[in-house]
C-alpha positions in Angstrom: -71.6 -4.0 -77.5 -74.2 -1.5 -79.4 -77.1 -3.4 -80.5 -78.1 -2.8 -84.1 -81.4 -1.0 -85.3 -82.8 -4.2 -86.7 -82.5 -6.2 -83.8 -83.8 -3.7 -81.1 -87.1 -3.5 -83.5 -87.5 -7.5 -83.3 -86.6 -7.1 -79.6 -89.4 -4.6 -78.7 -91.9 -6.4 -80.4 -91.3 -9.5 -78.0 -91.6 -6.8 -75.2 -95.4 -6.2 -76.0 -98.2 -7.6 -73.6 -99.0 -10.1 -76.9 -95.6 -12.1 -75.1 -95.9 -13.5 -71.5 -93.5 -11.9 -68.5 -91.6 -15.1 -68.8 -90.2 -14.1 -72.0 -90.2 -10.2 -71.2 -87.8 -11.4 -68.1 -85.5 -14.0 -70.6 -84.8 -11.0 -72.8 -83.9 -8.3 -70.6 -81.7 -10.8 -69.0 -80.1 -11.2 -72.5 -79.8 -7.6 -73.0 -77.9 -7.3 -69.9 -75.9 -9.9 -69.5 -75.4 -11.5 -72.8 -75.9 -8.9 -75.8 -74.0 -11.5 -78.5 -76.1 -14.1 -77.6 -79.3 -11.2 -77.6 -78.0 -10.5 -81.6 -78.2 -14.2 -82.6 -81.8 -15.2 -80.7 -83.0 -11.9 -83.3 -81.3 -11.3 -86.2 -83.1 -13.2 -88.6 -86.7 -15.5 -88.5 -86.2 -19.3 -88.1 -86.4 -20.8 -91.4 -88.0 -24.0 -92.7 -85.3 -25.8 -94.1 -84.6 -29.6 -95.9 -85.5 -30.8 -92.4 -88.4 -28.5 -91.5 -87.9 -25.7 -89.1 -84.6 -26.9 -86.6 -82.7 -24.8 -84.1 -81.5 -23.8 -80.6 -84.3 -23.7 -78.0 -84.9 -20.0 -76.4 -86.3 -16.5 -76.6 -86.2 -15.1 -79.9 -87.3 -15.3 -83.3 -84.4 -17.1 -84.5 -85.1 -19.7 -82.0 -87.6 -22.9 -81.2 -89.9 -21.1 -78.4 -93.9 -21.7 -77.9 -94.2 -18.3 -80.2 -91.8 -19.2 -82.9 -93.6 -23.1 -82.9 -97.0 -21.5 -82.3 -96.9 -18.9 -85.3 -95.7 -22.1 -87.5 -99.0 -23.9 -86.2 -100.8 -20.7 -86.4 -99.9 -20.6 -90.5 -100.2 -24.2 -90.9 -103.8 -24.2 -89.9 -104.6 -21.5 -91.9 -103.2 -23.0 -94.8 -104.9 -26.2 -94.4 -108.1 -24.6 -94.0 -107.3 -22.8 -97.9 -106.4 -26.1 -99.5 -109.3 -28.4 -97.4 -112.3 -26.5 -97.7 -115.5 -27.5 -96.0 -113.4 -30.8 -94.7 -113.0 -32.3 -91.4 -109.2 -32.0 -90.6 -107.0 -34.2 -89.0 -103.2 -33.9 -88.0 -101.1 -36.7 -86.0 -98.7 -35.5 -83.9 -95.6 -37.5 -82.4 -92.4 -36.0 -80.5 -88.8 -37.6 -79.4 -86.7 -37.5 -76.3 -85.5 -34.0 -76.4 -86.0 -31.4 -73.9 -88.9 -30.0 -74.0 -90.2 -31.8 -76.8 -93.5 -33.1 -75.0 -94.6 -29.9 -73.7 -94.1 -28.4 -76.9 -95.9 -31.0 -78.9 -99.2 -30.1 -76.6 -98.6 -26.6 -77.5 -99.1 -27.1 -80.8 -101.8 -29.6 -80.1 -103.4 -26.6 -78.5 -103.0 -24.4 -81.1 -104.2 -26.9 -83.9 -106.9 -27.7 -81.5 -107.9 -23.9 -81.1 -108.2 -23.6 -85.0 -110.9 -26.4 -85.2 -108.8 -29.0 -86.1 -108.7 -32.7 -84.4 -105.4 -33.8 -83.0 -104.2 -37.3 -82.6 -101.2 -36.8 -80.5 -98.7 -39.6 -79.3 -98.9 -39.5 -75.3 -95.2 -40.1 -75.0 -92.1 -40.5 -77.5 -92.4 -42.5 -80.8 -90.1 -43.0 -83.5 -90.4 -40.3 -86.2 -91.3 -42.7 -88.9 -93.9 -43.9 -87.1 -95.2 -40.3 -87.2 -95.5 -40.6 -91.1 -97.2 -44.0 -91.1 -99.6 -42.6 -88.7 -101.3 -40.0 -91.0 -102.1 -42.1 -94.0 -103.0 -45.1 -91.1 -105.2 -42.3 -89.5 -106.2 -40.1 -92.8 -104.8 -37.1 -92.0 -104.2 -34.2 -93.8 -100.9 -33.0 -91.9 -98.3 -34.2 -89.5 -96.0 -33.0 -86.9 -93.1 -34.6 -85.0 -91.3 -32.1 -82.5 -87.7 -33.2 -83.0 -84.1 -32.3 -83.6 -82.5 -35.5 -84.9 -78.9 -36.0 -83.9 -78.5 -32.3 -83.0 -76.9 -31.1 -79.9 -79.1 -30.9 -76.8 -79.9 -27.4 -77.0 -81.7 -28.0 -80.2 -85.5 -29.0 -81.0 -87.2 -28.9 -84.0 -90.4 -29.0 -86.1 -90.5 -31.5 -89.2 -94.2 -30.9 -91.4 -95.7 -33.9 -93.2 -98.5 -33.9 -95.9 -101.2 -35.9 -96.4 -98.9 -38.8 -98.3 -97.0 -39.1 -95.0 -93.9 -37.4 -96.6 -92.5 -34.1 -95.6 -93.9 -31.0 -97.4 -92.9 -30.0 -100.6 -93.5 -27.9 -103.2 -96.0 -26.2 -103.8 -97.2 -26.9 -100.0 -94.2 -25.7 -98.3 -94.0 -22.1 -100.3 -97.8 -22.1 -99.5 -97.2 -22.8 -96.0 -94.2 -20.8 -95.3 -95.7 -17.2 -97.2 -98.8 -18.0 -95.0 -96.9 -18.2 -91.8 -94.8 -15.0 -92.9 -98.1 -12.7 -92.8 -99.2 -13.9 -89.8 -98.5 -11.5 -86.6 -97.6 -12.9 -83.2 -101.0 -12.0 -81.7 -102.8 -14.3 -84.4 -101.7 -17.3 -82.4 -104.9 -18.9 -81.2 -103.5 -20.6 -77.9 -106.5 -21.5 -76.0 -106.7 -25.1 -76.3 -110.3 -27.2 -77.4 -109.4 -30.3 -75.4 -112.4 -32.4 -76.9 -110.2 -32.2 -80.0 -106.9 -33.8 -78.6 -107.2 -37.4 -79.0 -104.2 -39.4 -77.3 -103.3 -42.4 -79.6 -100.4 -45.3 -78.9 -101.2 -48.9 -79.0 -103.6 -49.1 -81.9 -101.5 -47.5 -83.7 -98.2 -49.0 -82.5 -99.5 -52.3 -83.4 -100.7 -51.3 -87.0 -97.0 -49.9 -87.2 -95.1 -53.4 -86.1 -97.4 -55.3 -88.1 -96.4 -52.9 -91.6 -92.9 -52.9 -90.6 -92.6 -56.6 -90.2 -94.1 -57.5 -93.4 -92.6 -54.9 -95.5 -89.1 -56.1 -94.1 -88.8 -60.0 -93.7 -88.0 -61.6 -96.5 -88.2 -65.9 -96.0 -85.3 -66.1 -93.7 -85.7 -69.4 -91.5 -86.2 -69.4 -87.7 -82.9 -71.0 -86.8 -80.9 -68.2 -89.1 -82.8 -65.7 -86.6 -81.7 -67.5 -83.7 -78.3 -67.9 -85.1 -77.8 -64.1 -85.6 -75.9 -62.2 -82.5 -77.5 -58.8 -82.7 -76.3 -55.4 -80.7 -78.7 -53.0 -80.5 -78.3 -49.5 -78.9 -80.8 -46.7 -79.4 -78.4 -43.8 -77.8 -80.8 -42.9 -75.4 -83.3 -42.0 -78.1 -87.2 -43.2 -79.0 -86.1 -46.3 -80.9 -86.1 -48.3 -77.7 -90.2 -48.2 -77.8 -90.2 -50.3 -81.1 -87.2 -51.7 -82.3 -86.4 -54.7 -79.5 -90.4 -55.4 -80.0 -90.3 -55.3 -83.9 -86.8 -57.7 -83.8 -88.6 -59.9 -81.0 -91.8 -60.3 -83.1 -90.3 -60.8 -86.3 -88.1 -63.8 -84.7 -84.9 -62.7 -83.5 -84.2 -63.7 -79.9 -80.3 -63.0 -79.7 -80.4 -59.0 -79.3 -78.5 -57.9 -76.7 -79.4 -54.2 -76.2 -77.1 -51.6 -74.8 -78.3 -51.0 -71.1 -76.8 -47.5 -70.2 -78.2 -46.0 -73.4 -81.5 -47.8 -73.2 -83.2 -45.2 -71.2 -84.3 -41.8 -73.1 -82.4 -39.0 -72.0 -82.5 -35.2 -74.3 -78.7 -34.6 -72.4 -77.7 -38.1 -74.2 -74.8 -38.6 -71.3 -72.9 -41.4 -72.6 -71.7 -40.0 -75.9 -70.7 -36.7 -77.4 -73.1 -36.4 -80.1 -76.1 -38.9 -80.8 -75.0 -39.6 -84.5 -75.1 -43.0 -85.5 -72.6 -41.9 -88.6 -70.0 -41.3 -86.1 -67.8 -44.5 -84.7 -67.3 -42.8 -81.1 -71.5 -43.0 -81.1 -71.2 -46.7 -81.2 -68.5 -47.2 -78.8 -70.5 -48.7 -76.3 -72.3 -51.2 -78.4 -69.2 -52.5 -80.5 -67.4 -53.2 -76.9 -70.9 -55.0 -76.0 -70.4 -56.9 -79.1 -67.1 -57.9 -78.5 -68.1 -59.3 -75.2 -70.9 -61.3 -76.7 -69.1 -62.7 -79.7 -72.0 -60.7 -82.1 -72.2 -60.5 -85.5 -73.9 -57.0 -85.9 -73.8 -53.6 -84.0 -77.1 -51.5 -85.0 -77.4 -47.9 -83.9 -80.4 -45.6 -84.2 -80.4 -41.7 -83.8 -82.7 -40.0 -81.3 -85.9 -39.7 -83.4 -85.1 -43.2 -85.2 -84.8 -42.5 -88.6 -81.1 -42.9 -89.2 -79.5 -46.0 -88.5 -75.7 -46.8 -88.0 -74.3 -50.1 -88.7 -71.3 -52.1 -87.8 -70.0 -55.6 -89.2 -67.3 -57.8 -88.5 -64.7 -57.5 -91.5 -62.7 -59.9 -93.3 -60.0 -59.9 -90.0 -63.2 -60.2 -87.5 -63.1 -56.4 -86.8 -66.0 -54.7 -86.0 -66.4 -51.6 -88.8 -68.4 -49.2 -88.8 -70.5 -49.2 -92.6 -70.8 -45.3 -93.9 -74.4 -44.6 -95.2 -73.7 -45.1 -99.1 -72.4 -48.9 -98.4 -75.6 -49.5 -95.9 -77.8 -48.4 -98.6 -76.3 -50.1 -101.0 -76.5 -53.4 -99.2 -80.0 -53.0 -98.2 -81.1 -52.0 -101.8 -78.9 -55.4 -103.6 -80.6 -57.1 -101.1 -84.3 -55.7 -101.8 -83.7 -56.1 -105.5 -82.5 -60.0 -105.0 -85.2 -60.9 -103.1 -88.0 -59.0 -105.1 -86.0 -60.7 -108.2 -86.3 -64.1 -106.7 -90.4 -63.6 -105.7 -90.4 -63.0 -109.4 -92.0 -59.0 -108.9 -89.4 -57.1 -111.3 -90.9 -56.5 -114.3 -89.7 -52.8 -115.1 -92.3 -50.9 -113.7 -90.2 -50.7 -110.8 -88.0 -48.1 -109.6 -85.6 -47.5 -106.2 -84.9 -43.7 -105.4 -81.2 -42.3 -104.3 -80.0 -38.1 -103.8 -77.6 -36.1 -105.8 -74.9 -36.5 -103.0 -75.6 -40.3 -102.6 -73.1 -42.8 -104.5 -73.5 -43.2 -108.2 -73.3 -46.9 -107.6 -76.9 -46.6 -107.0 -77.6 -46.6 -110.7 -75.2 -48.9 -111.5 -77.2 -51.4 -109.0 -80.8 -50.7 -110.2 -79.1 -50.7 -114.2 -78.2 -54.2 -113.0 -81.3 -55.9 -112.2 -83.6 -54.0 -114.7 -85.2 -51.2 -112.8 -85.1 -47.6 -112.5 -82.9 -45.4 -110.1 -84.8 -41.8 -109.9 -82.6 -39.3 -108.3 -83.8 -36.1 -106.4 -82.3 -33.3 -104.2 -81.4 -34.3 -100.7 -83.7 -35.4 -98.2 -86.3 -38.1 -97.8 -89.3 -36.0 -98.9 -88.1 -35.9 -102.3 -87.8 -39.6 -102.4 -91.3 -39.8 -101.2 -92.4 -37.2 -103.7 -91.1 -40.1 -106.5 -93.8 -42.5 -104.9 -96.5 -39.8 -105.5 -95.4 -38.4 -108.9 -95.3 -41.9 -110.2 -98.1 -43.7 -109.0 -97.5 -46.3 -112.0 -94.1 -47.9 -110.8 -94.0 -49.4 -107.4 -91.6 -48.3 -105.1 -89.1 -50.8 -103.4 -86.8 -48.5 -101.6 -84.4 -46.0 -101.5 -81.9 -44.1 -99.5 -79.1 -41.2 -99.2 -75.3 -41.3 -97.8 -77.0 -39.9 -94.8 -77.5 -43.1 -93.0 -81.1 -43.2 -93.7 -83.2 -45.6 -95.7 -86.8 -46.5 -96.6 -88.2 -49.6 -97.2 -91.3 -50.1 -99.2 -94.0 -46.9 -99.4 -95.9 -47.6 -96.3 -93.8 -44.9 -94.5 -92.8 -42.0 -96.8 -89.5 -40.8 -94.8 -86.3 -42.7 -93.9 -87.1 -45.3 -91.1 -84.5 -46.8 -88.8 -87.3 -49.3 -87.5 -87.9 -51.5 -91.1 -84.3 -50.7 -92.0 -83.0 -52.6 -88.9 -85.1 -55.2 -89.4 -84.2 -55.3 -93.0 -80.4 -55.4 -92.4 -80.6 -58.2 -89.7 -82.6 -60.3 -92.2 -79.5 -60.0 -94.9 -77.0 -60.4 -92.0 -78.9 -63.9 -91.2 -79.0 -64.8 -94.7 -75.8 -64.2 -95.5 -74.4 -65.9 -92.4 -76.8 -69.1 -92.3 -75.2 -69.7 -96.2 -71.6 -69.1 -94.7 -70.9 -65.7 -95.8 -71.0 -61.9 -94.1 -72.5 -58.7 -94.8 -69.2 -57.4 -95.2 -68.1 -60.4 -98.1 -71.4 -59.3 -99.8 -70.5 -55.5 -99.9 -67.2 -56.7 -101.4 -69.1 -59.0 -103.7 -71.0 -55.8 -104.9 -68.0 -54.2 -105.4 -66.5 -56.6 -107.9 -69.7 -56.6 -109.6 -70.6 -52.9 -110.2 -67.7 -51.1 -109.9 -65.7 -49.9 -106.5 -67.1 -46.6 -105.4 -65.8 -44.9 -102.4 -67.5 -41.8 -100.5 -66.1 -39.2 -98.1 -68.0 -36.5 -96.7 -66.1 -33.3 -95.8 -68.4 -30.7 -93.4 -67.2 -27.7 -92.1 -69.1 -25.8 -89.8 -69.2 -22.0 -89.7 -71.2 -21.0 -86.7 -73.0 -17.3 -86.2 -74.0 -14.6 -88.7 -70.6 -14.6 -90.0 -70.5 -18.2 -90.6 -73.5 -17.8 -92.7 -72.4 -15.2 -94.8 -68.8 -17.3 -95.0 -70.8 -20.1 -96.2 -72.7 -18.1 -98.8 -69.5 -16.3 -100.3 -67.8 -20.1 -101.0 -70.8 -21.0 -102.8 -70.5 -17.9 -104.9 -66.8 -18.1 -105.7 -67.2 -21.7 -106.7 -70.1 -20.5 -108.9 -68.5 -17.4 -110.8 -64.7 -19.1 -110.7 -65.4 -22.6 -110.9 -62.6 -25.0 -110.8 -61.3 -26.5 -114.6 -59.1 -28.9 -112.8 -59.3 -30.7 -109.4 -55.9 -33.2 -108.5 -55.0 -33.4 -112.1 -58.2 -34.3 -113.7 -60.2 -32.0 -115.6 -63.6 -30.8 -114.6 -65.8 -32.0 -117.5 -69.4 -30.7 -116.0 -70.8 -28.2 -113.7 -74.4 -29.1 -112.6 -75.7 -25.6 -110.6 -78.9 -26.5 -108.9 -79.7 -23.2 -108.3 -79.9 -22.1 -111.9 -81.1 -25.7 -113.2 -78.0 -25.8 -115.4 -75.6 -28.5 -116.5 -72.7 -27.2 -118.0 -70.1 -28.7 -120.2 -67.2 -27.7 -119.3 -65.2 -28.9 -122.9 -67.6 -27.2 -125.2 -69.4 -25.0 -123.2 -72.7 -26.7 -123.8 -75.2 -25.7 -121.3 -78.5 -28.2 -120.8 -81.3 -27.5 -118.3 -81.6 -30.0 -115.2 -85.2 -31.4 -114.7 -85.4 -30.8 -110.6 -86.3 -28.2 -108.4 -83.8 -25.3 -107.6 -81.2 -25.8 -104.7 -78.3 -24.4 -103.5 -76.0 -27.2 -104.7 -72.7 -27.4 -107.2 -71.5 -30.7 -108.7 -68.4 -30.9 -110.3 -67.7 -34.3 -112.5 -64.1 -35.2 -113.5 -62.6 -36.7 -116.4 -61.7 -39.9 -114.2 -65.2 -40.2 -113.0 -64.8 -38.6 -109.8 -67.7 -36.2 -108.6 -67.6 -33.2 -105.5 -70.9 -31.9 -104.5 -71.0 -29.1 -102.4 -73.9 -28.1 -100.4 -74.6 -25.5 -97.1 -77.1 -27.9 -94.8 -80.5 -26.7 -94.5 -80.7 -27.3 -90.9 -77.2 -26.7 -89.3 -74.5 -23.9 -89.8 -72.4 -26.1 -92.0 -71.2 -26.4 -95.6 -70.7 -30.1 -96.5 -68.4 -31.4 -99.4 -69.4 -34.7 -100.6 -66.5 -36.7 -102.6 -66.8 -39.9 -104.5 -64.3 -41.9 -106.3 -64.4 -45.2 -108.4 -62.7 -47.7 -110.0 -63.0 -51.3 -110.8 -62.4 -54.0 -108.3 -61.2 -57.3 -110.1 -60.9 -59.6 -107.4 -62.0 -58.9 -103.4 -58.7 -60.4 -102.6 -57.6 -57.0 -104.2 -59.7 -55.3 -101.9 -57.3 -53.6 -99.4 -54.8 -52.5 -102.4 -57.7 -50.9 -104.3 -59.3 -49.2 -101.4 -55.7 -47.5 -100.5 -55.8 -46.2 -103.9 -59.5 -44.7 -103.8 -58.4 -43.1 -100.4 -55.8 -41.5 -101.6 -57.4 -39.9 -104.4 -60.0 -38.6 -101.8 -57.0 -36.9 -99.6 -55.7 -35.4 -102.9 -58.8 -33.9 -103.7 -59.3 -32.3 -100.2 -55.7 -31.2 -100.4 -56.6 -29.5 -104.1 -59.8 -27.8 -102.8 -58.3 -27.1 -99.4 -61.1 -28.5 -97.4 -58.8 -29.6 -94.6 
């Protein structure tokens, strides 16, 4: 296999004395044994996406390693010096259970300290939401967490947070990226100033637990808490360090932890994927729930920002809720609690995203609060809090199994969300209801919205090109009809335009640019196409809806909506 010149140029740079001998040996090994992998490792620079920088670990500029992370950290250090001149700079750093996370976190801390920046480093793994909390709690200008969320074991990543505790958004992200791109690898300062590295643990843990309980507790009786039977699994991740303590301190004592998945392990040995969105990941937990006759199953992903929830349906069977359903349930519960406390006065809002269920808008309207919609990713919901200081943030989420309770944490937070869904479940059980029954009531009151995600994986350089071409085709030749329904509106977030396909009127979208297309059909269905910012995937988010007159009609109406989704998938050839 002939190696392309641009790849050879990148490889030759990495064979200079700037890079250590271990790197040189690994590169030469790839050159002789795996030229295809060499090409994948060097054909482009690893980029910041919606979740920061995430990729496979290994040598090369398209891999996670000491040099790509070192360069990003050096660039961030330089940028912080520009933005916060004459200030004693502070950064908080956390890491998850993945291979090399601890050593990479220390390497990042070394580079910051070498640039005269004080570092507050967790000495052991911690949930990502605690890092967001720590940034504001410690008065830091930035924060870093080493994680790749629920990606496969060979991945790691680097998420950057700003002084508000949210992930970086414009203009900071563009400024940081430009600064990084203007750097050479030989400018990285790797020699640590150990006196500037401070290890943090118990003090921040206590404050975070206290905050989580205050934000997610709503006058549930002690008896109701004790009567709720909970199964919890950390899926080999970081949540085991805090979630059991939060539940115990909040009064939930009837908790069964899946023992086989309680030990942090970057290989995630008991699951194909440590992703609580997938029923298979929660199979051991649901089996334990049957054994213990539990009411609710909760599982969190490795860095504890997403949660999967399974509850008993009307037939008593454990069923996994999707992210839109958990978001609706928790938002409705929060709104009801705020209403009971007489705290809603028209100056509150909830947050959601363009790919999530439109039912959030219906729900917010019914309580007289605003629902603000942003791009995919919790950094945009966190930005809403910063952009609208005159409004109180109640909570918000998106379809990808994440939720944010209040504004103490400015990212999706499975710690507080776990407690919140337990509060809801306990109160429902105490009044003779269930979480599932409460969901059906919401469908009757607000309309029955059903969502489905189609995720197509396209790996490597060819895959990237294929995804790009799919988006080009949908832009340049938009579908006029899907499943016998006319397309009445096409929103293109890359060009910031909304085109009414019935009269060709074009309006401007007041939202940051993003490579997203949304089709709206005349029957109220919505199809969103979006390439992933962190994985080699293109995702199609399908939402359909209709009225649900009575909970007794649920199964029949659900079948109608399921068939509509299947027909849309077939019509768009997405299977």
